[in-house]
C-alpha positions as CSV (number, residue, x, y, z in Angstrom):
1,K,-67.9,-51.7,182.0
2,L,-64.4,-50.2,182.4
3,V,-63.1,-50.9,185.9
4,S,-60.1,-49.0,187.3
5,F,-58.0,-49.8,190.3
6,D,-55.2,-47.5,191.6
7,Y,-53.0,-47.4,194.6
8,S,-53.5,-44.4,196.9
9,Q,-50.3,-42.4,197.6
10,I,-48.2,-45.4,196.8
11,E,-44.8,-43.7,196.6
12,L,-45.2,-42.0,200.0
13,R,-46.3,-45.4,201.4
14,C,-43.2,-47.0,199.8
15,L,-41.0,-44.3,201.4
16,A,-42.5,-45.2,204.8
17,I,-42.0,-48.9,204.2
18,L,-38.4,-48.6,202.9
19,S,-37.2,-46.0,205.5
20,G,-39.1,-47.4,208.5
21,D,-39.9,-43.8,209.5
22,Q,-42.2,-44.2,212.4
23,K,-44.0,-40.9,212.0
24,L,-44.8,-41.7,208.4
25,I,-45.9,-45.2,209.3
26,D,-48.1,-43.9,212.1
27,I,-49.8,-41.4,209.8
28,F,-50.8,-44.2,207.3
29,N,-51.7,-46.7,210.0
30,E,-54.0,-44.2,211.6
31,G,-55.7,-43.5,208.3
32,R,-54.8,-39.8,208.4
33,D,-54.5,-37.5,205.4
34,I,-50.7,-37.5,204.7
35,H,-50.6,-34.1,203.2
36,A,-52.6,-32.5,206.0
37,A,-50.4,-34.3,208.5
38,V,-47.2,-33.0,207.0
39,A,-48.6,-29.5,206.8
40,S,-49.6,-29.8,210.5
41,L,-46.1,-30.9,211.5
42,I,-44.2,-28.3,209.5
43,G,-46.6,-25.5,210.3
44,G,-47.0,-26.4,214.0
45,V,-50.8,-26.3,213.9
46,P,-53.4,-29.0,214.6
47,E,-54.4,-31.0,211.6
48,D,-58.0,-29.7,211.8
49,Q,-56.6,-26.2,211.4
50,V,-54.7,-26.9,208.2
51,D,-56.3,-24.9,205.4
52,R,-56.4,-25.8,201.7
53,D,-53.3,-23.7,200.8
54,M,-51.2,-25.3,203.6
55,R,-52.2,-28.7,202.4
56,R,-51.5,-27.9,198.8
57,K,-48.0,-26.7,199.7
58,A,-47.3,-29.8,201.8
59,K,-48.4,-32.0,199.0
60,I,-45.9,-30.3,196.7
61,V,-43.2,-30.7,199.3
62,N,-44.0,-34.4,199.7
63,F,-43.5,-35.1,196.0
64,V,-40.6,-32.7,195.4
65,I,-38.7,-34.6,198.2
66,L,-39.5,-37.9,196.6
67,Y,-37.9,-36.8,193.3
68,G,-34.8,-35.4,195.0
69,M,-35.5,-31.8,194.0
70,G,-34.2,-28.8,196.0
71,V,-35.5,-25.5,197.3
72,N,-35.5,-23.7,194.0
73,S,-37.7,-26.3,192.4
74,L,-39.9,-26.3,195.4
75,R,-40.2,-22.5,195.3
76,K,-41.3,-22.6,191.7
77,Q,-43.8,-25.4,192.3
78,M,-45.3,-23.7,195.4
79,D,-45.3,-20.3,193.6
80,T,-43.8,-18.7,196.7
81,D,-40.6,-17.0,197.9
82,R,-37.4,-18.8,198.7
83,A,-37.8,-18.3,202.5
84,E,-41.1,-20.1,202.7
85,A,-39.9,-22.8,200.4
86,Q,-36.9,-23.3,202.6
87,V,-39.1,-23.6,205.7
88,F,-41.2,-26.3,204.1
89,H,-38.1,-28.1,202.6
90,D,-36.2,-28.1,205.9
91,G,-39.4,-28.9,207.9
92,F,-39.9,-32.2,206.1
93,F,-36.4,-33.4,206.9
94,E,-36.7,-32.3,210.5
95,Q,-40.0,-34.0,211.0
96,F,-39.1,-37.3,209.3
97,P,-35.5,-38.1,210.4
98,Q,-35.6,-41.7,209.5
99,A,-36.8,-40.9,206.0
100,T,-34.0,-38.3,205.7
101,V,-31.4,-40.9,206.8
102,F,-32.8,-43.4,204.2
103,L,-32.6,-40.9,201.4
104,E,-29.0,-40.0,202.3
105,E,-28.0,-43.6,202.6
106,T,-29.6,-44.4,199.3
107,K,-27.5,-41.7,197.6
108,E,-24.4,-42.9,199.3
109,Y,-25.1,-46.5,198.4
110,A,-25.6,-45.5,194.7
111,R,-22.3,-43.6,194.7
112,K,-20.4,-46.6,196.2
113,N,-22.1,-49.4,194.1
114,G,-23.3,-47.6,191.0
115,H,-26.9,-48.9,191.4
116,T,-29.9,-48.8,193.7
117,K,-32.3,-51.6,194.7
118,T,-36.1,-51.8,195.1
119,L,-37.7,-53.6,198.1
120,F,-37.7,-56.8,195.9
121,G,-34.0,-56.5,194.9
122,R,-34.5,-55.1,191.3
123,R,-31.5,-52.9,190.4
124,R,-31.2,-49.7,188.5
125,Q,-27.8,-48.7,187.3
126,F,-26.4,-45.2,187.6
127,N,-23.1,-45.1,185.7
128,N,-22.9,-41.3,186.0
129,I,-23.4,-41.0,189.7
130,N,-19.7,-40.1,190.2
131,S,-19.3,-38.0,187.1
132,K,-16.9,-35.1,187.3
133,L,-19.5,-32.9,185.7
134,P,-21.6,-31.5,188.5
135,F,-24.9,-31.2,186.6
136,I,-24.7,-34.8,185.4
137,R,-23.8,-36.0,188.9
138,A,-26.7,-34.1,190.4
139,M,-29.2,-35.5,187.9
140,A,-28.0,-39.0,188.6
141,E,-28.3,-38.4,192.4
142,R,-31.9,-37.2,192.0
143,M,-32.8,-40.2,190.0
144,A,-31.0,-42.5,192.5
145,L,-33.0,-41.1,195.4
146,N,-36.3,-41.8,193.7
147,A,-35.5,-45.1,192.1
148,P,-36.0,-47.4,195.1
149,I,-39.3,-45.7,195.9
150,Q,-40.8,-45.5,192.4
151,G,-39.2,-48.8,191.5
152,T,-40.8,-50.6,194.5
153,S,-44.3,-49.2,193.6
154,A,-43.7,-50.3,190.0
155,D,-42.7,-53.8,191.2
156,M,-45.8,-54.0,193.3
157,I,-48.3,-53.2,190.5
158,K,-46.5,-55.7,188.2
159,I,-46.8,-58.5,190.8
160,A,-50.4,-57.5,191.3
161,M,-51.1,-57.9,187.5
162,I,-49.5,-61.3,187.6
163,E,-51.6,-62.4,190.5
164,I,-54.8,-61.1,189.0
165,A,-54.0,-62.8,185.7
166,R,-53.5,-66.1,187.6
167,W,-56.8,-65.7,189.4
168,I,-58.6,-65.0,186.1
169,K,-57.1,-68.1,184.5
170,K,-57.8,-70.3,187.6
171,K,-61.4,-68.9,187.8
172,G,-61.9,-69.5,184.0
173,V,-63.3,-66.0,183.4
174,K,-61.1,-64.8,180.6
175,E,-64.3,-63.7,178.7
176,E,-65.7,-61.8,181.6
177,A,-62.6,-59.7,182.5
178,L,-60.1,-58.3,180.0
179,F,-57.0,-56.5,180.9
180,I,-56.8,-53.2,179.0
181,L,-54.1,-50.9,180.3
182,Q,-51.6,-50.1,183.1
183,I,-50.6,-46.5,183.8
184,H,-48.3,-45.8,186.7
185,D,-50.2,-47.0,189.8
186,E,-53.5,-47.7,187.9
187,I,-54.8,-50.9,186.2
188,I,-57.8,-50.8,183.9
189,F,-60.0,-53.7,182.9
190,E,-63.0,-54.2,180.7
191,V,-65.4,-56.3,182.7
192,K,-68.9,-57.7,182.0
193,E,-71.4,-55.7,184.1
194,E,-72.7,-58.7,186.0
195,F,-69.2,-59.7,187.0
196,V,-68.0,-56.2,188.2
197,E,-68.8,-56.6,191.9
198,E,-67.1,-60.1,192.3
199,F,-64.1,-59.1,190.2
200,S,-63.6,-55.8,192.0
201,K,-63.6,-57.5,195.4
202,E,-61.0,-60.0,194.3
203,V,-58.7,-57.4,192.7
204,L,-58.9,-55.1,195.7
205,S,-57.9,-58.0,198.0
206,V,-55.0,-58.9,195.8
207,M,-53.6,-55.4,195.4
208,E,-54.0,-54.4,199.1
209,N,-52.3,-57.6,200.3
210,I,-49.7,-57.8,197.6
211,L,-46.7,-57.5,200.1
212,T,-48.0,-60.3,202.2
213,L,-48.0,-63.0,199.5
214,S,-46.3,-66.0,200.9
215,Y,-43.6,-66.2,198.3
216,L,-42.5,-62.6,199.0
217,E,-42.0,-63.3,202.7
218,Y,-42.6,-59.7,203.6
219,E,-44.8,-58.2,206.3
220,S,-45.8,-54.7,205.4
221,S,-45.6,-52.0,208.2
222,V,-48.0,-49.8,206.2
223,P,-51.5,-50.5,204.9
224,L,-51.9,-50.4,201.1
225,V,-55.1,-48.6,200.0
226,V,-56.6,-49.2,196.6
227,H,-59.4,-47.1,195.0
228,S,-61.7,-48.7,192.5
229,S,-64.1,-47.0,190.1
230,A,-66.3,-48.2,187.2
231,G,-68.0,-46.6,184.2
232,D,-69.0,-46.8,180.6
233,N,-65.8,-45.1,179.6
234,W,-62.5,-43.8,181.1
235,G,-63.9,-40.3,181.4
236,E,-66.9,-41.4,183.4
237,L,-65.3,-43.7,186.0
238,K,-67.0,-43.3,189.4
């Protein structure tokens, strides 16, 4: 069987962890739908009254913000007019002030130091962050905003792969579970059918508790959620 494991909304969870934004943290700790929650806060309506279109637009806002894009990009992604895009864009920053401060401080840190850091201290250099050419500077700033968030999620999945490999070796089950592929926040294994249940339980535990490993000395403020699915091929994972 092919067995897949992927982190749920990992970049938004990383934003909550890195920024310490209490509203974001509360949404995840309460197990609420992050996109519906953002739509509710921006639209000023109860979460149970958020319709599909409102949730869709909030989801776009969440990811546009993560990648440092502006109102014009948001307008195109939402397929709406600039006025509505502006409301959603400004609404996010108004509702999540600590996340806003974190993003601005990240940009300023990159300008001053020429790099950003992930939660685990891995650096990414931005040599053009202070370029005299506005479009080059703006592109570097957008990447710098996202780098700690996306970089932290990338670090987490790499650490998870190492821990899973260690468990496979310790357990002596190299023939039962074969690592196939890692794509963004997803890891795929080929696992003997009779071993799928035990293997899945272990991998889920490793991935969901990756930040609390003793050698990382970190206590996560946000729960990590991992989805697993299995099937005869990648197109039939359930």
